[in-house]
A tleap script that builds the chain and sets N, CA, C and O, in Angstrom:
source leaprc.protein.ff14SB
mol = sequence {
  NMET LYS ILE ARG PRO LEU HIE ASP ARG ILE
  LEU VAL GLU ARG ILE GLU GLU GLU GLU LYS
  LYS GLY GLY ILE ILE ILE PRO ASP THR ALA
  LYS GLU LYS PRO GLN GLN GLY LYS VAL ILE
  ALA VAL GLY GLU GLY ARG ILE ASP GLU ALA
  GLY LYS ARG ILE PRO MET ASP VAL LYS ARG
  GLY ASP ILE ILE LEU PHE GLY LYS TYR ALA
  GLY THR GLU VAL ARG ILE LYS ASP LYS GLU
  TYR LEU ILE LEU ARG GLU ASP ASP VAL LEU
  GLY ILE ILE GLU GLU CLYS
}
set mol.1.N position { -208.582 197.172 -198.629 }
set mol.1.CA position { -209.667 196.990 -197.597 }
set mol.1.C position { -210.853 197.680 -197.617 }
set mol.1.O position { -210.956 198.900 -197.750 }
set mol.2.N position { -211.690 196.943 -197.493 }
set mol.2.CA position { -212.879 197.619 -197.327 }
set mol.2.C position { -213.755 197.769 -196.006 }
set mol.2.O position { -213.271 196.956 -195.220 }
set mol.3.N position { -214.610 198.298 -195.512 }
set mol.3.CA position { -215.093 198.651 -194.270 }
set mol.3.C position { -216.889 198.938 -194.435 }
set mol.3.O position { -217.388 199.763 -195.200 }
set mol.4.N position { -217.654 198.007 -193.491 }
set mol.4.CA position { -218.992 198.048 -193.848 }
set mol.4.C position { -219.228 198.471 -192.591 }
set mol.4.O position { -218.789 197.688 -191.748 }
set mol.5.N position { -219.809 199.507 -192.127 }
set mol.5.CA position { -220.471 199.645 -190.773 }
set mol.5.C position { -221.582 198.944 -190.681 }
set mol.5.O position { -221.936 198.320 -191.681 }
set mol.6.N position { -222.250 198.894 -189.671 }
set mol.6.CA position { -222.989 197.996 -189.429 }
set mol.6.C position { -224.646 198.900 -188.948 }
set mol.6.O position { -224.760 199.907 -188.250 }
set mol.7.N position { -225.542 198.229 -189.504 }
set mol.7.CA position { -226.757 199.151 -188.944 }
set mol.7.C position { -226.892 200.250 -189.020 }
set mol.7.O position { -226.830 200.494 -190.225 }
set mol.8.N position { -227.036 201.074 -188.528 }
set mol.8.CA position { -227.364 202.788 -188.663 }
set mol.8.C position { -226.065 203.418 -188.562 }
set mol.8.O position { -226.260 204.621 -188.735 }
set mol.9.N position { -224.575 203.151 -188.326 }
set mol.9.CA position { -223.543 203.656 -188.228 }
set mol.9.C position { -222.847 204.035 -189.607 }
set mol.9.O position { -223.269 203.503 -190.633 }
set mol.10.N position { -221.998 204.764 -189.651 }
set mol.10.CA position { -221.372 205.716 -190.663 }
set mol.10.C position { -219.799 205.797 -190.302 }
set mol.10.O position { -219.437 206.098 -189.165 }
set mol.11.N position { -218.884 205.508 -191.344 }
set mol.11.CA position { -217.525 205.883 -191.466 }
set mol.11.C position { -217.180 207.163 -192.037 }
set mol.11.O position { -217.005 207.114 -193.254 }
set mol.12.N position { -217.075 207.978 -191.651 }
set mol.12.CA position { -216.639 209.455 -191.675 }
set mol.12.C position { -215.015 209.663 -191.748 }
set mol.12.O position { -214.284 209.112 -190.924 }
set mol.13.N position { -214.531 210.456 -192.740 }
set mol.13.CA position { -213.293 210.754 -192.313 }
set mol.13.C position { -213.413 212.422 -192.245 }
set mol.13.O position { -213.995 212.998 -193.164 }
set mol.14.N position { -212.886 213.130 -191.208 }
set mol.14.CA position { -212.886 214.493 -191.166 }
set mol.14.C position { -212.198 215.158 -191.965 }
set mol.14.O position { -211.215 214.701 -192.549 }
set mol.15.N position { -212.729 216.581 -192.116 }
set mol.15.CA position { -212.293 217.091 -192.888 }
set mol.15.C position { -211.768 218.482 -192.009 }
set mol.15.O position { -212.527 219.102 -191.264 }
set mol.16.N position { -210.359 218.841 -192.233 }
set mol.16.CA position { -209.839 219.651 -191.928 }
set mol.16.C position { -210.020 221.146 -192.336 }
set mol.16.O position { -210.073 221.521 -193.508 }
set mol.17.N position { -210.122 222.080 -191.087 }
set mol.17.CA position { -210.801 223.399 -191.704 }
set mol.17.C position { -209.383 223.754 -192.218 }
set mol.17.O position { -208.239 223.377 -191.964 }
set mol.18.N position { -210.174 224.972 -193.358 }
set mol.18.CA position { -208.257 225.907 -193.720 }
set mol.18.C position { -208.013 226.645 -192.483 }
set mol.18.O position { -208.758 227.411 -191.873 }
set mol.19.N position { -206.919 226.294 -192.257 }
set mol.19.CA position { -206.491 227.637 -191.332 }
set mol.19.C position { -206.468 229.073 -192.050 }
set mol.19.O position { -206.261 229.121 -193.262 }
set mol.20.N position { -206.634 229.985 -191.468 }
set mol.20.CA position { -207.043 231.083 -191.679 }
set mol.20.C position { -205.333 231.880 -191.115 }
set mol.20.O position { -204.635 231.577 -190.147 }
set mol.21.N position { -205.098 233.043 -192.279 }
set mol.21.CA position { -203.899 233.506 -192.406 }
set mol.21.C position { -204.162 234.590 -191.314 }
set mol.21.O position { -205.142 235.332 -191.251 }
set mol.22.N position { -203.324 234.547 -190.649 }
set mol.22.CA position { -203.103 235.981 -189.581 }
set mol.22.C position { -202.050 236.166 -188.868 }
set mol.22.O position { -201.051 235.642 -189.362 }
set mol.23.N position { -201.840 236.860 -187.628 }
set mol.23.CA position { -200.601 237.237 -186.893 }
set mol.23.C position { -200.399 235.761 -185.516 }
set mol.23.O position { -199.425 235.362 -184.877 }
set mol.24.N position { -201.666 235.396 -185.558 }
set mol.24.CA position { -201.248 234.274 -184.579 }
set mol.24.C position { -201.059 232.875 -184.670 }
set mol.24.O position { -201.933 232.396 -185.392 }
set mol.25.N position { -200.394 232.150 -184.298 }
set mol.25.CA position { -200.405 230.697 -184.760 }
set mol.25.C position { -200.729 229.756 -183.689 }
set mol.25.O position { -200.160 229.950 -182.615 }
set mol.26.N position { -201.406 228.935 -183.768 }
set mol.26.CA position { -201.915 228.358 -182.805 }
set mol.26.C position { -201.419 226.759 -183.033 }
set mol.26.O position { -201.427 226.305 -184.177 }
set mol.27.N position { -201.116 226.179 -182.239 }
set mol.27.CA position { -200.302 225.210 -181.835 }
set mol.27.C position { -201.379 223.775 -182.634 }
set mol.27.O position { -202.608 223.701 -182.630 }
set mol.28.N position { -200.558 222.973 -183.134 }
set mol.28.CA position { -201.642 221.857 -183.237 }
set mol.28.C position { -202.465 221.027 -181.724 }
set mol.28.O position { -203.565 220.475 -181.764 }
set mol.29.N position { -202.141 221.072 -181.273 }
set mol.29.CA position { -202.746 220.099 -179.943 }
set mol.29.C position { -203.501 221.551 -179.058 }
set mol.29.O position { -203.962 221.485 -177.919 }
set mol.30.N position { -203.465 222.808 -179.931 }
set mol.30.CA position { -204.550 223.683 -178.972 }
set mol.30.C position { -206.467 223.747 -180.403 }
set mol.30.O position { -207.530 224.328 -180.622 }
set mol.31.N position { -205.687 222.807 -180.781 }
set mol.31.CA position { -206.584 223.436 -182.343 }
set mol.31.C position { -207.629 222.338 -182.162 }
set mol.31.O position { -207.281 221.190 -181.888 }
set mol.32.N position { -209.098 222.737 -182.337 }
set mol.32.CA position { -210.033 221.787 -181.919 }
set mol.32.C position { -210.418 221.146 -183.000 }
set mol.32.O position { -210.572 221.798 -184.033 }
set mol.33.N position { -210.711 219.396 -182.987 }
set mol.33.CA position { -210.799 218.448 -183.959 }
set mol.33.C position { -211.822 219.077 -185.046 }
set mol.33.O position { -211.994 220.188 -184.544 }
set mol.34.N position { -212.385 219.062 -185.892 }
set mol.34.CA position { -213.390 219.735 -187.299 }
set mol.34.C position { -214.654 218.499 -186.781 }
set mol.34.O position { -214.711 217.306 -186.480 }
set mol.35.N position { -215.599 219.751 -186.927 }
set mol.35.CA position { -216.641 218.747 -186.827 }
set mol.35.C position { -217.429 218.893 -188.303 }
set mol.35.O position { -218.606 219.227 -188.441 }
set mol.36.N position { -216.640 218.614 -189.188 }
set mol.36.CA position { -217.240 217.943 -190.879 }
set mol.36.C position { -216.523 217.080 -191.303 }
set mol.36.O position { -215.300 217.087 -191.159 }
set mol.37.N position { -217.346 215.965 -192.050 }
set mol.37.CA position { -216.456 215.121 -192.171 }
set mol.37.C position { -217.506 214.735 -193.426 }
set mol.37.O position { -218.630 215.233 -193.479 }
set mol.38.N position { -216.959 213.704 -194.516 }
set mol.38.CA position { -217.068 213.076 -195.409 }
set mol.38.C position { -217.206 211.985 -195.477 }
set mol.38.O position { -216.219 211.275 -195.287 }
set mol.39.N position { -218.412 211.417 -195.759 }
set mol.39.CA position { -219.152 209.926 -195.580 }
set mol.39.C position { -218.515 209.086 -196.378 }
set mol.39.O position { -218.812 209.047 -197.572 }
set mol.40.N position { -217.486 208.235 -195.821 }
set mol.40.CA position { -216.682 207.255 -196.967 }
set mol.40.C position { -217.674 206.344 -196.839 }
set mol.40.O position { -218.365 206.367 -197.858 }
set mol.41.N position { -218.174 205.313 -195.811 }
set mol.41.CA position { -218.976 204.505 -196.256 }
set mol.41.C position { -220.338 204.270 -195.002 }
set mol.41.O position { -220.415 204.896 -193.945 }
set mol.42.N position { -221.205 203.321 -195.434 }
set mol.42.CA position { -222.846 203.704 -194.552 }
set mol.42.C position { -223.693 202.223 -194.277 }
set mol.42.O position { -224.093 201.505 -195.193 }
set mol.43.N position { -223.821 202.015 -193.236 }
set mol.43.CA position { -224.711 200.956 -192.854 }
set mol.43.C position { -225.713 200.677 -193.770 }
set mol.43.O position { -225.808 201.257 -194.852 }
set mol.44.N position { -226.547 199.716 -193.336 }
set mol.44.CA position { -227.814 199.380 -194.251 }
set mol.44.C position { -229.189 199.722 -193.815 }
set mol.44.O position { -230.278 199.815 -194.382 }
set mol.45.N position { -228.596 199.932 -192.173 }
set mol.45.CA position { -230.144 201.290 -191.757 }
set mol.45.C position { -230.517 200.146 -190.276 }
set mol.45.O position { -230.217 198.961 -190.129 }
set mol.46.N position { -230.952 200.689 -189.744 }
set mol.46.CA position { -231.230 200.173 -188.116 }
set mol.46.C position { -232.622 199.515 -188.494 }
set mol.46.O position { -233.291 199.841 -189.474 }
set mol.47.N position { -233.013 198.377 -187.417 }
set mol.47.CA position { -234.624 197.703 -187.849 }
set mol.47.C position { -235.046 197.991 -186.922 }
set mol.47.O position { -234.318 197.829 -185.943 }
set mol.48.N position { -236.488 198.592 -186.685 }
set mol.48.CA position { -237.513 198.904 -186.161 }
set mol.48.C position { -238.228 197.546 -185.336 }
set mol.48.O position { -238.042 196.346 -185.541 }
set mol.49.N position { -239.147 198.255 -184.292 }
set mol.49.CA position { -239.591 196.964 -183.593 }
set mol.49.C position { -240.297 195.477 -184.084 }
set mol.49.O position { -240.348 194.330 -183.641 }
set mol.50.N position { -240.851 196.291 -185.386 }
set mol.50.CA position { -241.558 195.161 -186.429 }
set mol.50.C position { -240.707 194.720 -187.165 }
set mol.50.O position { -241.061 194.243 -188.243 }
set mol.51.N position { -239.437 194.748 -186.827 }
set mol.51.CA position { -238.604 193.566 -187.664 }
set mol.51.C position { -238.191 194.330 -189.387 }
set mol.51.O position { -237.457 193.725 -190.168 }
set mol.52.N position { -238.819 195.725 -189.734 }
set mol.52.CA position { -238.984 196.442 -190.711 }
set mol.52.C position { -237.692 197.514 -191.115 }
set mol.52.O position { -237.864 198.696 -190.820 }
set mol.53.N position { -236.439 197.127 -191.766 }
set mol.53.CA position { -235.442 198.199 -192.081 }
set mol.53.C position { -235.958 199.759 -192.681 }
set mol.53.O position { -236.629 200.194 -193.618 }
set mol.54.N position { -235.112 200.339 -191.385 }
set mol.54.CA position { -235.490 201.670 -192.089 }
set mol.54.C position { -233.939 202.469 -192.768 }
set mol.54.O position { -232.857 202.533 -192.184 }
set mol.55.N position { -234.243 202.959 -194.021 }
set mol.55.CA position { -233.415 203.463 -194.797 }
set mol.55.C position { -232.711 204.641 -194.272 }
set mol.55.O position { -233.278 205.396 -193.481 }
set mol.56.N position { -231.289 204.873 -194.741 }
set mol.56.CA position { -230.182 205.553 -193.778 }
set mol.56.C position { -230.648 206.873 -194.925 }
set mol.56.O position { -230.885 206.756 -196.127 }
set mol.57.N position { -230.674 208.057 -194.119 }
set mol.57.CA position { -230.717 209.542 -194.808 }
set mol.57.C position { -229.479 209.898 -195.753 }
set mol.57.O position { -229.494 210.264 -196.928 }
set mol.58.N position { -228.197 209.643 -194.725 }
set mol.58.CA position { -226.721 210.009 -195.148 }
set mol.58.C position { -226.326 208.868 -196.702 }
set mol.58.O position { -226.551 207.664 -196.818 }
set mol.59.N position { -225.872 209.550 -197.412 }
set mol.59.CA position { -224.777 208.152 -198.166 }
set mol.59.C position { -223.920 208.438 -198.532 }
set mol.59.O position { -223.757 209.645 -198.711 }
set mol.60.N position { -222.876 207.521 -198.859 }
set mol.60.CA position { -221.195 207.900 -199.451 }
set mol.60.C position { -221.051 209.225 -200.168 }
set mol.60.O position { -221.668 209.604 -201.163 }
set mol.61.N position { -220.183 209.815 -199.521 }
set mol.61.CA position { -219.788 210.916 -200.403 }
set mol.61.C position { -220.564 212.085 -199.953 }
set mol.61.O position { -220.473 213.100 -200.642 }
set mol.62.N position { -221.314 212.103 -198.904 }
set mol.62.CA position { -222.081 213.725 -198.474 }
set mol.62.C position { -221.204 214.601 -197.491 }
set mol.62.O position { -220.296 213.935 -196.995 }
set mol.63.N position { -221.230 215.608 -197.179 }
set mol.63.CA position { -220.115 216.282 -196.030 }
set mol.63.C position { -221.474 216.226 -195.033 }
set mol.63.O position { -222.645 216.374 -195.384 }
set mol.64.N position { -221.130 216.053 -194.141 }
set mol.64.CA position { -221.800 215.858 -192.696 }
set mol.64.C position { -221.248 217.112 -191.797 }
set mol.64.O position { -220.167 217.662 -192.008 }
set mol.65.N position { -221.987 217.402 -190.961 }
set mol.65.CA position { -221.873 218.330 -189.818 }
set mol.65.C position { -222.326 217.342 -188.343 }
set mol.65.O position { -223.500 216.994 -188.223 }
set mol.66.N position { -221.280 216.952 -187.277 }
set mol.66.CA position { -221.211 216.061 -186.322 }
set mol.66.C position { -221.515 217.116 -184.718 }
set mol.66.O position { -221.684 218.335 -184.688 }
set mol.67.N position { -221.506 216.487 -183.946 }
set mol.67.CA position { -221.731 216.611 -182.550 }
set mol.67.C position { -219.753 216.562 -182.024 }
set mol.67.O position { -219.103 215.526 -182.156 }
set mol.68.N position { -219.361 217.393 -181.668 }
set mol.68.CA position { -218.036 217.980 -180.941 }
set mol.68.C position { -217.468 216.456 -180.424 }
set mol.68.O position { -216.461 215.971 -180.939 }
set mol.69.N position { -218.125 215.850 -179.494 }
set mol.69.CA position { -217.555 214.561 -178.699 }
set mol.69.C position { -218.468 213.386 -179.835 }
set mol.69.O position { -218.708 212.313 -179.281 }
set mol.70.N position { -218.733 213.444 -180.613 }
set mol.70.CA position { -219.645 211.983 -181.225 }
set mol.70.C position { -219.282 211.359 -181.981 }
set mol.70.O position { -218.920 211.907 -183.023 }
set mol.71.N position { -219.189 209.941 -181.867 }
set mol.71.CA position { -218.405 209.099 -182.194 }
set mol.71.C position { -217.401 208.287 -181.959 }
set mol.71.O position { -216.766 208.906 -181.105 }
set mol.72.N position { -216.629 206.929 -182.235 }
set mol.72.CA position { -215.503 206.824 -181.628 }
set mol.72.C position { -214.556 207.000 -182.765 }
set mol.72.O position { -214.850 207.196 -183.944 }
set mol.73.N position { -213.437 206.905 -182.257 }
set mol.73.CA position { -212.161 207.437 -183.463 }
set mol.73.C position { -211.461 206.213 -183.538 }
set mol.73.O position { -210.836 205.809 -182.558 }
set mol.74.N position { -211.504 205.490 -184.745 }
set mol.74.CA position { -210.409 204.520 -185.220 }
set mol.74.C position { -209.450 205.209 -186.108 }
set mol.74.O position { -209.374 206.396 -186.427 }
set mol.75.N position { -208.594 203.982 -186.496 }
set mol.75.CA position { -207.338 204.167 -187.122 }
set mol.75.C position { -206.827 203.190 -187.924 }
set mol.75.O position { -205.820 202.542 -187.637 }
set mol.76.N position { -207.407 203.067 -188.815 }
set mol.76.CA position { -207.126 202.099 -190.183 }
set mol.76.C position { -206.272 202.183 -191.127 }
set mol.76.O position { -206.792 202.475 -192.204 }
set mol.77.N position { -204.911 202.012 -191.155 }
set mol.77.CA position { -203.773 201.704 -192.457 }
set mol.77.C position { -203.439 203.065 -191.874 }
set mol.77.O position { -203.960 203.961 -192.539 }
set mol.78.N position { -202.691 203.524 -190.779 }
set mol.78.CA position { -202.183 205.257 -190.389 }
set mol.78.C position { -203.273 206.266 -190.917 }
set mol.78.O position { -202.797 207.373 -191.169 }
set mol.79.N position { -204.613 206.140 -191.140 }
set mol.79.CA position { -205.934 207.173 -191.452 }
set mol.79.C position { -206.642 207.296 -190.025 }
set mol.79.O position { -206.779 206.305 -189.307 }
set mol.80.N position { -207.006 208.346 -189.721 }
set mol.80.CA position { -208.274 208.256 -188.818 }
set mol.80.C position { -209.270 208.628 -189.734 }
set mol.80.O position { -209.313 209.278 -190.779 }
set mol.81.N position { -210.153 207.944 -188.935 }
set mol.81.CA position { -212.002 208.240 -189.013 }
set mol.81.C position { -212.681 208.035 -187.854 }
set mol.81.O position { -212.176 207.722 -186.777 }
set mol.82.N position { -213.777 208.206 -188.075 }
set mol.82.CA position { -214.384 208.449 -187.102 }
set mol.82.C position { -216.050 207.480 -187.428 }
set mol.82.O position { -216.618 207.519 -188.520 }
set mol.83.N position { -216.407 206.931 -186.593 }
set mol.83.CA position { -217.228 205.928 -186.414 }
set mol.83.C position { -218.791 206.557 -185.875 }
set mol.83.O position { -218.868 206.652 -184.650 }
set mol.84.N position { -219.556 206.824 -186.358 }
set mol.84.CA position { -220.875 207.453 -185.503 }
set mol.84.C position { -222.311 206.508 -186.130 }
set mol.84.O position { -222.347 205.751 -187.100 }
set mol.85.N position { -223.385 206.879 -185.194 }
set mol.85.CA position { -224.332 206.362 -185.691 }
set mol.85.C position { -225.254 207.904 -186.339 }
set mol.85.O position { -225.143 209.096 -186.053 }
set mol.86.N position { -226.028 207.255 -187.176 }
set mol.86.CA position { -226.842 208.382 -187.930 }
set mol.86.C position { -227.920 209.166 -187.127 }
set mol.86.O position { -228.870 209.667 -187.729 }
set mol.87.N position { -227.806 209.267 -185.937 }
set mol.87.CA position { -228.450 209.781 -185.003 }
set mol.87.C position { -227.450 210.853 -184.628 }
set mol.87.O position { -227.674 212.061 -184.708 }
set mol.88.N position { -226.573 210.419 -184.303 }
set mol.88.CA position { -225.106 211.704 -184.096 }
set mol.88.C position { -225.232 212.811 -185.263 }
set mol.88.O position { -225.026 213.980 -184.937 }
set mol.89.N position { -225.474 212.592 -186.260 }
set mol.89.CA position { -225.260 213.440 -187.377 }
set mol.89.C position { -226.394 214.576 -187.289 }
set mol.89.O position { -227.582 214.274 -187.176 }
set mol.90.N position { -226.048 215.597 -187.335 }
set mol.90.CA position { -226.480 217.413 -187.204 }
set mol.90.C position { -227.176 217.722 -187.991 }
set mol.90.O position { -228.336 218.086 -187.797 }
set mol.91.N position { -226.391 217.612 -189.474 }
set mol.91.CA position { -226.825 218.027 -190.856 }
set mol.91.C position { -226.159 217.380 -191.867 }
set mol.91.O position { -225.290 216.552 -191.594 }
set mol.92.N position { -226.547 217.733 -193.358 }
set mol.92.CA position { -225.817 217.262 -194.521 }
set mol.92.C position { -225.739 218.365 -194.652 }
set mol.92.O position { -226.494 219.076 -193.988 }
set mol.93.N position { -224.651 219.050 -195.701 }
set mol.93.CA position { -224.377 220.301 -195.877 }
set mol.93.C position { -224.349 220.087 -197.763 }
set mol.93.O position { -223.622 219.408 -198.488 }
set mol.94.N position { -225.466 220.991 -198.046 }
set mol.94.CA position { -225.729 220.783 -199.499 }
set mol.94.C position { -225.106 221.883 -200.370 }
set mol.94.O position { -225.533 222.999 -200.076 }
set mol.95.N position { -224.104 221.855 -201.478 }
set mol.95.CA position { -223.725 223.185 -202.063 }
set mol.95.C position { -224.901 223.388 -203.258 }
set mol.95.O position { -225.716 222.591 -203.724 }
set mol.96.N position { -224.710 224.381 -203.460 }
set mol.96.CA position { -225.893 225.409 -204.406 }
set mol.96.C position { -225.191 225.164 -205.894 }
set mol.96.O position { -225.670 225.691 -206.898 }
savepdb mol mol.pdb
quit
């Protein structure tokens, strides 16, 4: 199955943060959801008032940061994803 987000929307798979080893064990229900994700698919971009398409800044494969409550959670083939607008992206993580 292939999913193509519309306009300025992005399909993101959350990246689980590595658990820190220590003396305290936090149950899964108390853990916060990660605010980093890998871009799986990108729409073609939004259209401005003049009818011109504005290209997306993010691309497939980028690792991004997004807000805690951003986007809409969806489940596709037993896998959880997040669909959000490009405006909800706080930044792109670039490795040197």
